[in-house]
N, C-alpha and C positions, 0 to 999 in steps of 0.2 A: 674678154678674159673671164674664165669661170672661177668663181671663188670656192664653189663646193663641187665635189665630185659626185656624180650621180650614182646612186646605189641601185644595183640590179638585183632583184629578189629572184631566187631560184624558183622555178615553176612548182617544184614539190613543196617548198615552204609555203608558197601562196595557197596552194591547194589545201595544205594542212590547216592553215589559219582559217580558211573558209569553213572547214568542218569542225573547228575547235568548239567543244562544249555541246556537240550534238551527237545523236546516235545514228546519224546517216551512214548508210553503207557498212554498218557494223554487223548486220545480221541478227541483231537482238530485237525481239518482239515480245511484248507482254500484254496480257489482258488487263482490263480495268481493275479486276480483283487482285491480280498479281502485283500491279503497280500501286495498289492502294489509292486509286483515284476515287474521288467522291466519298471517301471514308471520313466519318466524323469521330473525332477523339474527344471524349469527355473526361473530366477529372474523376478520381476515385470516389467511391461512395463515402458517406459520413462515417460509417462504421470502420471502413478501411483506413480512413485518415486518423481516427482515434487510435486504432491499432498501430499505426506508424509512429505516432507520438509515444505510445506505450512502449514499443520496442526500442525507440531511441533512448527513453529514460532508463529502461532496463540495462542498456549498454553502459549508460553513465553510472549506474549503480555498481557495475563491475569495478569501477575505479574508486568507489567510496569505501573508506576504511571502516565505517560503521556497519556495513554489510558483513564484513568478516568478524567484527566484534559480536554481532548478533549470532552468527553461526557458532562462534567460540563459546558464547554463553550457553547455548543449547548443548554443546558437547561437554560442558562442565558437569552435567548431571551424572553420567557414568564415571567421570573422573573422581568426583566427590564420593560416590557410593563405594567404589572399589579402591580408591586411593587413600581416602580419609574416612574409613568406616566408623570411627568413633563419633563423628558428627551425626550420622544416621542412626547408629545404635542407641543413642541417647533418647531418641523419640520412638524407637521400635516398639516400646511397651504400649504405645497408644495406637499402633497399627496392627489390628487384628485381621484385616482383609486386604486384598490386593488394591482395591480402590482407595483405601486410606493411605496406603504406601505411595500410590501414584500421586495423590493429593499432597503428600509430604514432599515429594520430589519437585512438585510444581508450586511450592508455597510462595515463591517469589513472583509468580505470574501477575498479580495486581500491580506491583511496582514496575516490572519489566514491560508490561503491556502499555502502560501510560508513557514510559520513557521512550520505547522504540517507536511508538506511533508519533510522538512529538518530534523525534529526530528524523524519521524517514518521510513524514508527510508535512510537518509544520513548516519546513524550510524550502519546499519545492518551488512554489511560486515566487517568494521573495528573492531567492537565489537567482532565478531566471532574469529578474529585472536588475538585480544588483550587478550581476556579471554581464549584463547587456545582451545575453543570448536570446531573450524574448524578442528583441527588436529584429533579429534575423529569422525567427520562427513564425511570428505572427503575420508578416507580409506574405508568406507563402499561402497557397490555396488551402489554408486550415483556419477555421473559425476559432474564435476565442473559447467557445464552449467545447469544441473538439480538443483543443489544446488543454483545457482545464480537466476534462474527464480522462483524457489519455494519461496525463500526469498523475491524477489521483489513482487510476487503476493500477499503475506501476507501484505506487506506494502501498496500496492495499494488498496486492499480491505478495510484495516483499515481506510485509508484516505477517500475513497469514501463513506464508511458507515457513517462516521462522518458528511460529508457535505450533504449527502442525508437526514440524520436525521435533520440537521439544516434547510434544505429546507422544509422538511415536517412540522417541528414545525412552521416555519414562515408562511406557507400557512394556517395551522390550526388556528393560531392567527389572521390572516387576515380574515378568514371566520367568526370570531366573530364580525367584524366591517363592512364588505362589503358583498353585495349580488351578485355582478357581477364580474366574473373572465375571464381573457383573456388567455385561455389555450395555444394558439400558442406562445404568448410572454413568458409564464412561461416555456414551453417546450424548446424554443430556449435558454433561460438563463440557464436552467438545463443542456442542451447538452453542452453548452460552459463551464460550470463548470466541467463537467465530463472530457472533453478534457484538461482543465486547470490542473486538478489533475493528469491526466496521464502524461502530459509534465513536470509538477513540480516534481513529484515523480521519474520519469525516470531520470531526470537530477541530482537530489540529490543522487539517488542510484548509478548512474554512477560516480559521483565525489567521493563518498565514496570508490569505488573500487581502486582509485588511492592514497588513504591515509592510513597511518599506524594507525592513531588514528582518530576516527570519529569526525566530527565537524558539527554543525548546522549553524554556523555563515557564512561560505562561500556561501552556496546556498542561504541563506537569503539575503545577500548583493547583490548577483548576480541578483536575481529576482526583488528585490525592488528598487535597485539603479543603478547598472551597466548597465544592459540591457536596461531599460527605458531611461537612460541618453544617451547611445550610439545611440539609435534609434532616439531620439529627435534631437540630434546633427546632425546625418546624414540627417534627414528630413529638418532641417532648413538651414544648411550650404552647403550641397552637393546635396540637392533636390532629395534624394533617398527615394521615397515614399514606396518602398518595405520594408524598415526598420520598418515601423509601423505595419507589419504583424507578428512581433515576438510574441510568446505565452505569454510573460509577460503582454500583454494588454488584454488577454482573460477575466480575472475576471472583469476588468473595463468595457469591452464591454458587458459582461453579465448583470452587474448592470445597465449600461446606457440603455440597451434594455428594462429593466423593468421600466426605468424612475426614478431611485433612486435619491433623492435630495442630498444625501451625499455619497461620495465614499472615504473611508479611504485608500489611497495608495499614493506612491510617484508619480505615473502617474498623478493623479489628481492635486497634488501640482505643477507639471511641466506644467500644462495646456495642456496636451497632448490629453485630451478627445476630443477636437474639431477636432483633426487630424484623429480620428478613423472613419471608414466608416462602419456603422452597416448594410448597404445593402449588403456588401460583407462578411457576416458572414460565409458562407461556405468556403471561401478562408482562413479565420482565423482558422477555424476548421481543414482544410486539412493541413495547415502549422503546427498546434499544434500536430496533429497525426504523421506527418513525423518527426517532431522534437523529439518527444518521442521515436519513433522507432529507430531513428539514435543514440540517446544517450544510449538506451538499447543495441544496437549492439556494441557500443564502450566499454561500461562497460563489456559486455560478452567477448570481445577480451582481455581486461585487466585482467579479472578474470582467463582466461585460461593460461595466461603467468605470472601471479603473483606468486612470490616465496613463498614457505611455511614458 
């Protein structure tokens, strides 16, 4: 007695199973190049990986409310000039040239530069570890240094873009009131602003690498109060003139080179502007660049040895 009925496979089904997963009798033929045989696939170059981290962070910035606050702050320049002219007219007696007027419109640059650099760069690395997103990024074929420089590049570009936009808006507004412009003075002030942003952002980014939780207060106090206070003390009490070359004076020097009648910063309140030597602008710029590079290297060293 048979307990199981024998199953008879159709010949077509058996034949199909024999050919399953093969290209037999399909008529397809490909060369080694077409089939990508013996082709070695390498990971992207280091520069490409840095750019990938940079582009990812720029996409994250699109969801950050501070980005829109920065743009709004730049757009306030024409709003104040044309919407509340009484504020500007009170200082117009001190603005005899277009550069002085541009400097007046940018009088908040020392405060806003330190603040925006602290917000956009000081929290990048701590937030990655706080939100645990770094634990998903670092195991990828991206080294810590590539991750580090990609993040910093995004913060630097964001801050530079904001201040270049503010500069451009101030110049456009001034063009409606003046016919003569001194391009050399404007270029000098713009170059000092770029170096200032580089030094500020690099320092804030470096400090963030040493913190578990990001903070914007520490870099802000450092740039607006601690460093100017130390420099003025060393200058007055120990006669150390080199202290006045710290990058914290770059925004004040940029505005004073434009002839701004108002400079909103702790430096101006300390009466330190008279101690600055605008004829040595290249020395200030060189110190600012070296300062930024030094802090970037310190931050990179900390990033490599930071525990996960």
